[in-house]
C-alpha positions in Angstrom: 41.2 79.8 2.6 44.6 81.1 1.6 45.2 84.7 0.8 45.0 84.1 -2.9 41.5 82.5 -2.5 42.5 78.8 -2.8 41.1 76.3 -0.3 43.4 74.7 2.2 43.9 70.9 2.3 41.8 70.6 5.4 38.9 72.4 3.7 39.2 70.2 0.7 39.0 67.1 2.8 36.0 68.4 4.6 34.2 69.2 1.4 34.4 65.6 0.0 31.2 63.3 0.4 33.3 60.8 2.4 34.3 63.5 4.9 30.8 64.7 5.2 29.5 61.2 5.9 32.3 60.7 8.5 31.5 63.9 10.2 27.8 63.2 10.3 28.6 59.8 11.9 30.8 61.4 14.5 28.1 63.9 15.4 25.4 61.2 15.6 27.7 59.1 17.8 28.3 62.0 20.2 24.6 62.3 20.9 24.4 66.0 20.3 21.0 66.9 19.0 22.1 70.3 17.5 25.1 68.8 15.6 22.9 66.0 14.3 20.4 68.5 12.8 23.2 70.5 11.1 25.1 67.5 9.8 22.4 66.7 7.2 21.0 70.2 6.4 22.8 70.4 3.1 22.2 67.4 0.7 20.6 64.7 2.9 17.5 64.3 5.1 17.7 63.4 8.8 16.5 60.0 9.7 13.4 61.3 11.5 12.4 63.5 8.5 12.8 60.7 6.1 10.6 58.3 8.0 8.0 61.0 8.6 7.7 61.7 4.8 7.6 57.9 4.2 4.7 57.4 6.6 2.8 60.2 5.1 3.1 58.7 1.6 5.4 61.5 0.2 8.7 60.7 -1.4 11.6 62.5 0.2 13.6 65.0 -1.7 16.7 62.8 -1.6 15.5 59.1 -1.5 19.0 57.7 -1.5 20.5 58.0 2.0 22.1 55.6 4.5 22.7 55.6 8.2 26.0 57.0 9.2 28.7 54.7 10.4 27.3 51.6 8.7 28.1 49.9 5.4 25.2 49.6 2.8 22.8 46.7 3.7 23.9 46.5 7.4 21.2 46.9 10.1 23.1 47.9 13.2 21.0 48.1 16.4 17.2 48.2 16.7 17.1 52.0 16.5 18.8 52.4 13.1 17.8 51.3 9.6 19.1 51.4 6.1 17.1 52.5 3.1 18.7 51.9 -0.3 17.2 53.5 -3.4 18.6 50.8 -5.5 16.4 48.2 -3.9 13.5 47.8 -6.4 11.4 45.5 -4.2 9.9 48.4 -2.2 9.0 51.7 -3.9 9.8 55.0 -2.2 7.0 56.0 0.2 5.8 52.5 1.1 6.2 50.8 4.5 5.6 47.2 5.4 2.8 46.7 8.0 0.9 50.0 7.2 -2.5 50.3 5.6 -4.3 47.8 7.9 -7.6 49.7 7.6 -7.4 49.5 3.8 -6.7 45.8 3.9 -9.7 45.2 6.2 -12.0 46.9 3.7 -10.6 45.3 0.5 -10.0 41.8 1.7 -11.3 39.5 4.4 -9.2 36.4 4.0 -8.1 34.6 7.1 -4.4 35.4 6.8 -4.9 39.1 6.0 -7.2 39.7 8.9 -4.8 38.0 11.3 -2.0 40.1 9.8 -4.1 43.3 10.4 -4.6 42.5 14.1 -1.0 41.3 14.6 0.2 44.4 12.7 -1.5 46.6 15.3 0.3 44.8 18.1 3.6 45.0 16.2 3.2 48.8 15.8 2.6 49.1 19.5 5.7 47.0 20.3 7.7 49.3 18.0 6.4 52.4 19.7 4.7 53.6 16.6 1.4 54.0 18.4 0.2 54.3 21.9 -1.7 51.7 23.9 -4.8 53.8 23.7 -4.5 54.0 19.9 -3.9 50.3 19.6 -6.9 49.5 21.8 -9.1 51.8 19.7 -7.9 50.2 16.4 -8.5 46.6 17.6 -12.0 47.4 19.0 -13.0 49.3 15.9 -11.8 46.6 13.6 -13.6 43.7 15.3 -16.8 45.7 16.1 -17.1 46.5 12.4 -18.3 43.0 11.6 -22.0 42.8 12.5 -22.3 39.2 11.4 -20.5 37.9 14.5 -22.1 37.4 17.9 -21.2 39.8 20.8 -19.9 37.0 23.0 -17.4 36.0 20.3 -16.3 39.6 19.8 -15.7 40.0 23.5 -13.5 36.9 23.6 -11.4 38.1 20.7 -11.1 41.7 22.0 -10.2 40.4 25.4 -7.4 38.3 24.0 -5.8 41.3 22.2 -6.4 43.7 25.1 -4.6 41.4 27.4 -1.6 41.4 25.0 -1.8 45.2 24.6 -1.6 45.7 28.4 1.3 43.3 28.7 3.3 45.0 25.9 6.2 47.3 26.9 6.8 49.9 24.2 10.4 50.9 23.4 11.7 54.3 24.3 13.3 55.0 20.9 11.8 57.5 18.6 8.7 56.5 16.7 10.1 56.9 13.2 13.4 55.2 13.9 11.7 52.2 15.5 9.2 51.7 12.6 12.1 51.6 10.0 14.3 49.4 12.2 11.4 46.9 12.8 10.4 46.8 9.1 11.8 43.3 8.6 10.5 42.0 12.0 7.0 42.9 11.1 7.1 40.0 8.6 8.0 37.5 11.3 5.2 36.1 13.5 6.7 37.5 16.7 3.4 38.8 18.2 1.6 35.6 17.2 4.3 33.4 18.8 4.2 35.5 22.0 0.4 35.1 22.1 0.8 31.3 21.6 2.8 31.1 24.7 -0.1 32.6 26.8 -2.3 29.9 28.3 -5.3 32.2 28.1 -4.6 32.9 24.4 -4.3 29.2 23.7 -7.7 28.7 25.2 -9.3 31.4 23.0 -7.5 30.4 19.8 -10.5 28.4 18.7 -12.8 31.4 19.3 -10.4 33.6 17.2 -10.4 31.0 14.4 -14.2 31.0 14.5 -14.3 34.8 14.3 -12.0 34.9 11.3 -13.9 32.1 9.5 -17.3 33.6 10.1 -16.2 37.1 8.9 -14.3 35.7 5.9 -17.2 33.5 4.7 -19.9 35.9 5.8 -22.0 32.8 6.4 -24.6 34.4 8.7 -26.5 37.2 7.2 -28.7 39.4 9.4 -32.3 38.5 10.0 -34.5 40.1 7.3 -37.0 41.4 9.8 -34.2 43.3 11.5 -34.0 41.0 14.5 -30.2 40.7 14.7 -30.5 39.9 18.4 -31.7 36.4 17.3 -28.2 35.5 16.0 -27.0 32.9 18.3 -24.4 34.0 20.8 -23.4 30.4 21.5 -20.4 28.9 19.9 -21.6 27.1 16.8 -20.5 23.5 16.5 -19.5 21.7 13.3 -20.5 18.2 12.2 -16.9 17.2 12.0 -16.5 17.9 15.8 -19.1 15.2 16.7 -17.7 11.9 18.1 -19.7 9.9 15.6 -18.5 11.8 12.5 -15.7 9.3 11.7 -18.0 6.3 11.9 -20.5 8.0 9.6 -17.8 8.7 7.0 -16.9 5.0 6.8 -17.7 3.1 3.6 -20.0 0.7 5.5 -22.4 3.5 6.4 -24.4 4.6 3.3 -27.3 7.0 3.6 -30.1 7.1 1.0 -30.2 10.1 -1.3 -33.6 11.2 0.0 -32.4 11.2 3.6 -29.2 13.0 2.7 -31.1 15.7 0.9 -33.5 16.1 3.9 -30.6 16.4 6.3 -29.0 19.1 4.1 -32.2 21.2 4.1 -32.7 20.8 7.8 -29.2 22.1 8.4 -30.0 25.1 6.2 -33.3 25.8 8.1 -31.7 25.5 11.5 -28.9 27.9 10.6 -31.3 30.8 10.9 -34.7 29.5 12.0 -36.1 33.0 12.7 -35.4 34.1 9.1 -37.0 30.9 7.7 -40.2 31.6 9.7 -40.3 35.1 8.3 -39.8 33.9 4.7 -42.5 31.3 5.0 -45.0 33.9 6.3 -44.2 36.3 3.4 -44.1 33.7 0.7 -47.0 34.1 -1.8 -46.8 30.5 -2.9 -46.8 28.8 0.5 -49.9 26.9 1.7 -52.2 29.4 3.3 -53.7 28.9 6.7 -51.2 26.3 7.9 -50.4 26.8 11.6 -47.0 28.5 12.2 -46.4 26.2 15.1 -46.5 23.2 12.7 -44.3 25.0 10.2 -41.7 25.2 13.0 -42.0 21.5 13.6 -41.4 20.8 9.9 -38.3 23.1 9.8 -36.9 21.2 12.8 -37.5 17.7 11.4 -40.3 16.8 13.8 -43.6 15.1 13.1 -46.6 17.3 12.5 -49.5 17.3 15.0 -52.5 16.5 12.9 -54.9 17.6 15.7 -53.6 21.2 15.4 -53.7 21.0 11.6 -57.3 19.8 11.8 -58.2 22.5 14.3 -56.8 25.2 12.1 -59.4 24.5 9.4 -62.0 26.6 11.1 -60.0 28.4 13.7 -61.2 31.9 14.6 -58.3 32.8 16.8 -54.5 32.9 16.2 -52.6 29.8 17.2 -49.9 31.6 19.1 -47.1 30.1 21.2 -47.6 30.7 24.9 -44.7 32.5 26.5 -43.8 33.4 30.1 -41.3 35.8 31.6 -39.1 35.4 34.7 -37.2 38.6 35.1 -35.6 39.3 31.8 -35.7 35.7 30.6 -38.5 34.5 28.3 -39.8 30.9 28.5 -41.6 29.3 25.6 -44.5 27.2 26.9 -45.5 25.9 23.5 -48.9 26.1 21.8 -52.2 25.5 23.5 -54.0 22.2 23.3 -55.8 21.6 20.0 -59.5 22.4 20.1 -60.4 19.5 17.9 -59.2 15.9 17.7 -58.8 13.6 14.7 -61.3 10.8 15.4 -62.4 9.4 12.1 -60.9 8.4 8.8 -62.4 11.5 7.1 -60.8 13.7 9.7 -57.4 12.1 9.2 -57.6 12.4 5.4 -58.4 16.1 5.6 -55.7 16.9 8.1 -53.1 14.7 6.3 -53.6 16.4 2.9 -52.8 19.8 4.4 -49.8 18.5 6.3 -48.5 16.7 3.2 -48.9 19.8 1.1 -46.9 21.9 3.6 -44.2 19.3 4.0 -43.8 19.0 0.2 -43.5 22.8 -0.1 -40.4 22.7 2.2 -39.1 19.2 1.0 -40.0 18.9 -2.6 -38.1 15.6 -3.0 -40.5 13.9 -0.6 -43.7 14.4 -2.6 -44.0 10.8 -3.9 -43.1 9.4 -0.4 -45.9 11.4 1.3 -48.5 10.5 -1.4 -47.7 6.8 -1.1 -47.9 6.9 2.7 -51.3 8.6 2.6 -52.6 5.7 0.4 -51.1 3.2 2.8 -53.0 4.5 5.8 -56.2 4.9 3.9 -56.0 1.3 2.8 -55.8 0.3 6.5 -58.9 2.4 7.3 -60.8 0.7 4.5 -59.7 -2.8 5.8 -60.8 -2.2 9.4 -64.2 -1.8 11.0 -65.1 1.7 11.9 -64.7 0.9 15.6 -61.0 0.1 15.0 -60.2 3.4 13.2 -59.0 5.0 16.4 -56.2 2.4 16.6 -55.2 3.2 13.0 -55.0 6.9 13.9 -52.7 5.9 16.8 -50.7 3.7 14.5 -50.2 6.6 12.1 -49.0 8.8 14.9 -46.5 6.2 16.1 -45.1 5.8 12.5 -44.6 9.5 12.0 -43.0 9.9 15.4 -40.5 7.1 14.5 -39.7 8.6 11.1 -39.5 12.3 12.3 -38.5 14.5 9.4 -37.2 11.6 7.2 -33.5 12.0 8.2 -33.0 8.2 8.6 -36.2 6.3 7.7 -38.9 7.0 5.1 -42.6 6.7 5.6 -42.7 4.1 2.9 -40.4 1.7 4.8 -43.3 -0.4 5.9 -41.1 -3.3 7.2 -39.8 -0.9 9.9 -43.3 -0.5 11.3 -44.4 -4.1 11.9 -43.8 -4.0 15.6 -45.9 -0.9 15.9 -48.8 -2.5 14.0 -48.6 -5.6 16.3 -48.6 -3.5 19.5 -51.3 -1.0 18.6 -53.7 -2.4 16.0 -53.8 -6.1 16.8 -56.2 -7.2 19.6 -53.4 -8.9 21.6 -51.0 -6.0 21.3 -49.6 -4.4 24.4 -51.0 -1.0 23.5 -54.3 -2.2 22.1 -56.0 -1.2 25.4 -54.9 2.3 24.9 -56.4 2.3 21.5 -59.7 1.1 22.9 -59.6 3.9 25.5 -59.0 6.4 22.8 -62.1 5.2 21.0 -64.2 5.3 24.2 -62.7 7.5 26.9 -63.6 6.9 30.5 -66.3 9.3 31.6 -65.9 11.3 34.7 -68.5 12.6 37.1 -70.6 11.5 40.0 -72.5 8.2 39.5 -75.8 9.3 41.2 -78.3 9.2 38.3 -79.7 6.0 36.8 -78.8 5.3 33.2 -81.9 5.6 30.9 -80.2 3.7 28.1 -79.4 0.8 30.4 -83.1 0.6 31.3 -84.1 0.7 27.7 -81.6 -2.1 26.9 -79.1 -0.5 24.5 -76.4 1.1 26.6 -73.0 0.3 25.2 -70.9 1.4 28.2 -70.8 -1.2 31.0 -67.9 -0.4 33.2 -67.1 3.1 32.2 -70.6 4.6 32.1 -71.0 7.6 34.3 -74.6 6.7 35.2 -75.8 3.9 37.4 -76.9 0.7 35.8 -79.9 0.1 38.1 -83.4 -0.8 37.4 -85.8 2.1 37.7 -88.6 -0.1 39.1 -87.0 -2.2 41.7 -83.7 -0.3 42.1 -81.7 -3.5 41.8 -78.7 -4.1 39.5 -78.2 -6.7 36.9 -81.3 -5.9 34.8 -83.1 -2.9 33.4 -86.7 -1.7 33.5 -87.8 -3.8 30.6 -86.4 -7.0 32.1 -87.5 -6.3 35.7 -89.1 -9.4 37.4 -91.9 -7.2 38.7 -93.3 -7.0 35.2 -94.1 -10.7 35.2 -95.6 -10.7 38.7 -98.1 -8.1 37.8 -99.3 -10.2 34.9 
């Protein structure tokens, strides 16, 4: 100041905005922390204060400021950034890469979930958060999805924890690094670095499966609260099978009924535990049908008519036998049926119950099951009663071949001619087995003499458990009524 109160030329130059900016740049370049704090105390914010208010969501008092020593729009090194209030693409107070928790709650698309996880790694690389904080965020984000198996979660968490441990955070201030790396957050730097890791490439399929399962929410929890039954194994897809391409060819055409059956079976086996619970609590399901046979229907397996027939007057529960070896549980299956289907009437009774249960699960097969029942009953009517056991075996062979109706229908009679020739016809290779089923070999000690043989009407010759000897003379070849001693006495 001059004596008359007028400012000198030096003071005029120092009071201009250009001079203030130049001085602030010189002070920042010198590295003096005290000069840096005083340079912007008047009309501008320091770089650290501006980023702090931006992260907290508050607009700074002077949103228009630039880094000293740089022209507008230039980036400089990694520790400096330029914020221009004239850029309308980003409103004041917003920051790219933040708000990962809000994105996880509001949207679960594949890209956004990957960006959330990659954003956490990017913040760690910028020095915005510590390794402990990054680990906590990744674990909390992945563990929040209860519809994914624990094994899959461990694979994904392990992939990101390995990258967190290998990351070296920068030593620059947190706020400066966040602003300087704003543009780099938009580039897949962390994703490309993970792609270079051999272990990460191995687990990429598991990561894709995790993202897909969470985004689609395709596996709800079991209604009876048994979330532990959710399979921990990696679920395969039909498109991954080696025969998928051949099945998709134009030459392979599946019938509509078989296609519908396959679709329902895939639905059931997606969560078999829940399906079993739903069938037990359904008010319209056939009552009294064994749960073990429901399970066979849901798996596309033939029903055991002996168990169905035994369930008509069962006084005990048909439970599956289970054994334990340490902490592992082994399913031993159901016990042997207490009754066997032996006659045409027994078969008809058991078949009606089995057909009703199968139709309840596969409504489109009702006509097929009714026609098949008529087909077998016609065979019973055409054969002598002594041959009914072979018809029962013939029916079991047909249903074993058809299974759940995925490829062949029960009404495809031309597919069963070889079974009929082998089991029912007298010269069939399995006709002896059918005869044995009608008249099982008796066991026991052959010490007593057969009374029926001595009376002259025993039907069992070779497989009778009693001795075919004459009670009078003790010789074989004749009974008491044909004994030669009878004529000698006359």
